[in-house]
C-alpha positions, 0 to 999 in steps of 0.5 A: 874524832872520826866518829864525830866527823862521820856522824855530823857529815851524815847528819847534814849531808843527808838533808839535800837528798831528803828534801827531794823526797819531802817535796814528792811526799807533800804532793801526795798529801791531798790523796792520802788519809792523815794516818797514811801521810804521817806514815809516809813522812815518818819514813825519811826522818826514821832513815835519817835517824837510823843512819845517824845512830849507825854512824855513832857505832852505838848499840840501840835496843828498845823494849815495850813496842807492844805497849804502843796504843792505836790513835794519838798519844803523848809520849813523855820521856826523860831527856839525857842528850842530843841523841834522844830524838834520833834514838826514838825516831829510829826505834819507834815505828809510830809516827810522832812530832815533838816539841823543839826549841825555836833555834832549830828553825835556823838549820836548813831543810830540817824545819821543813820536815819538822813542820810536816811531822807536826812538831811544835816550836817553842821560844823558852824565853817568851811566856806567851810562846810557851802557852801557845806551844801548849795550845798548838800541841793540844790541837795536833793531838786532837787532829790525830797526831802523836807528840813527844815531849821532854818535861824536864825541859832541858838535857840532864846529860846523864846526871839524874832525872830532873824535875818535870814541868806540869805543862805535859799533864795539861796537854794530855788532859785538854787533848783527851789522850793517853800518856805513854812514859818512856825511859831512855838510858845511854844517849849522854854517853854518846856525846855529852859525857865525852866533851862533845866528841861522838863515841859509841855507847849502849843505848836502851829505850823502855816504853812503859804502860800507857796511862789512859786519859780517864786515869789522868783526869781522875788523879790529882795533878801533883800525884799524877806528875810524881807517879810518871816521874817515879815510873821513868826514874825506876825504869832508868835504874833498871836499864842501867843495871842491864848494861 
């Protein structure tokens, strides 16, 4: 219980202070390159995410940072639980936005940061919104921003890797960017497996080899999706054996 109170108090208590920093950063935008501004904006979410993970008292490790490419990339990750985003924000130094359900817009301050991070909001009940989210994500990548997507579309809660929706492959093809698969293991142990109470867990992140845009275009779509799904599934199994 104390872990839950400590974690969520920080989650929302930090926001008013970060809003001040956000306003200062936005004022500097016109004097900076795209890459410089993305790095500047990334700092506060990274601090916020690191603070959250620290208060869960979880151990977080990441391997494969040497695989991060230069330029924009589409991160494709499995989705175990609610702490996936804080885990990845706290461990990956490369700035990135992500695709999020539109309900997040109801929270204070968070949507402001997400817009500056180049996140894309999705209404999962509206097909037009889903198609627009694909177009918007492609545009963000073409502009030079990296984006994270969870192709399962929902949390697995640690109950096995779900089926991948095909939209991510179209995004990578249309934006002409590489895909970097990510395997996460252990985030569901923080909350989803504990009746939504926050508990310490061992969380592991593995960045896999990037798949070039050329390879993606050459492969049969179904085979490409199956290959990426298999790579992430195999990596999750490997991580589970290392705990």
